[in-house]
C-alpha positions in Angstrom: -19.7 50.9 -75.3 -18.6 52.3 -71.9 -21.3 50.6 -69.9 -22.6 54.0 -68.7 -24.8 56.7 -70.1 -23.2 59.5 -68.0 -19.7 60.5 -67.2 -18.8 58.6 -64.0 -16.2 60.5 -62.0 -14.4 59.4 -58.8 -15.9 61.0 -55.7 -13.2 63.6 -54.9 -13.2 65.1 -58.3 -17.0 64.8 -58.7 -17.6 66.7 -55.4 -15.4 69.6 -56.4 -16.9 69.7 -59.9 -20.5 69.7 -58.7 -19.6 72.3 -56.1 -18.4 74.6 -59.0 -21.6 73.9 -60.9 -24.1 74.4 -58.0 -23.5 78.1 -57.6 -24.3 78.7 -61.3 -27.8 77.1 -61.0 -30.7 77.6 -58.6 -32.6 75.1 -56.5 -30.1 72.2 -56.9 -30.7 69.0 -55.1 -29.0 65.6 -55.1 -30.8 62.5 -56.3 -28.9 60.0 -54.2 -30.4 56.9 -55.7 -28.9 57.9 -59.1 -25.8 59.7 -57.7 -26.6 62.8 -59.8 -27.7 66.4 -59.2 -30.8 68.2 -60.6 -31.3 72.0 -60.7 -33.7 74.5 -62.1 -32.7 75.5 -65.6 -31.6 79.1 -66.2 -34.2 81.5 -67.7 -34.7 80.8 -71.4 -32.3 77.8 -70.9 -29.3 80.3 -71.3 -26.3 78.1 -70.5 -23.8 81.0 -71.1 -22.9 81.1 -67.3 -22.0 77.4 -67.4 -18.4 76.7 -68.1 -17.0 74.2 -70.6 -16.0 70.9 -69.1 -12.4 70.2 -69.9 -11.0 66.7 -69.2 -7.2 66.5 -69.4 -6.1 63.1 -70.6 -2.5 61.9 -70.3 -1.3 59.8 -73.3 1.3 57.0 -73.3 4.1 59.5 -73.8 3.0 61.3 -70.6 1.7 64.3 -72.6 -1.5 66.0 -71.5 -4.2 66.8 -74.0 -7.6 68.4 -73.3 -11.0 67.0 -74.3 -13.6 69.7 -74.2 -17.4 69.6 -73.8 -19.7 72.6 -74.1 -22.5 73.1 -71.6 -25.1 72.0 -74.2 -23.2 68.7 -74.5 -23.1 67.8 -70.9 -26.1 69.6 -69.3 -29.3 67.5 -70.0 -32.8 68.9 -69.8 -35.4 66.7 -68.1 -39.1 67.4 -68.2 -41.3 66.1 -65.3 -44.2 64.2 -66.9 -46.5 65.2 -64.0 -46.1 69.0 -63.9 -44.2 69.7 -67.1 -41.4 71.5 -65.2 -38.0 71.4 -66.8 -34.8 70.6 -64.8 -31.2 70.8 -65.8 -29.1 67.7 -65.0 -25.4 67.7 -65.5 -24.7 64.3 -67.2 -22.1 63.6 -64.5 -22.5 60.7 -62.0 -20.6 60.3 -58.7 -18.6 57.1 -59.0 -17.0 55.1 -56.2 -13.6 55.0 -54.5 -13.3 51.4 -55.8 -13.8 52.1 -59.5 -10.7 51.1 -61.5 -10.1 54.5 -63.2 -10.8 58.1 -62.1 -13.2 58.7 -65.0 -15.5 56.5 -67.1 -16.5 58.1 -70.4 -20.2 57.5 -70.8 -22.4 57.9 -73.8 -22.6 61.6 -73.1 -19.1 62.0 -74.2 -19.4 59.6 -77.1 -22.3 61.3 -78.8 
């Protein structure tokens, strides 16, 4: 258990990644209390404009290997119970400068 449901990414990397994702969606807004972003989903929930998320990990031999997630693995759909409107939420949370590692693999990655 990682202790988190989402991928928790250090602020500098999170800000760049979210900047890349924002222009691919519409009507994005930050939810500061959760440190996440929510956007309107693309028509027919077509995630083909959304890139794969590639996390490069360095092993004990200092070799890099990629871990890849498709958009349907890291973009969550959220339905508002009041109006039934669907939002797309990247399962990525802004971490803090004081977290001990740059990335915490949450349950999103482990499923």
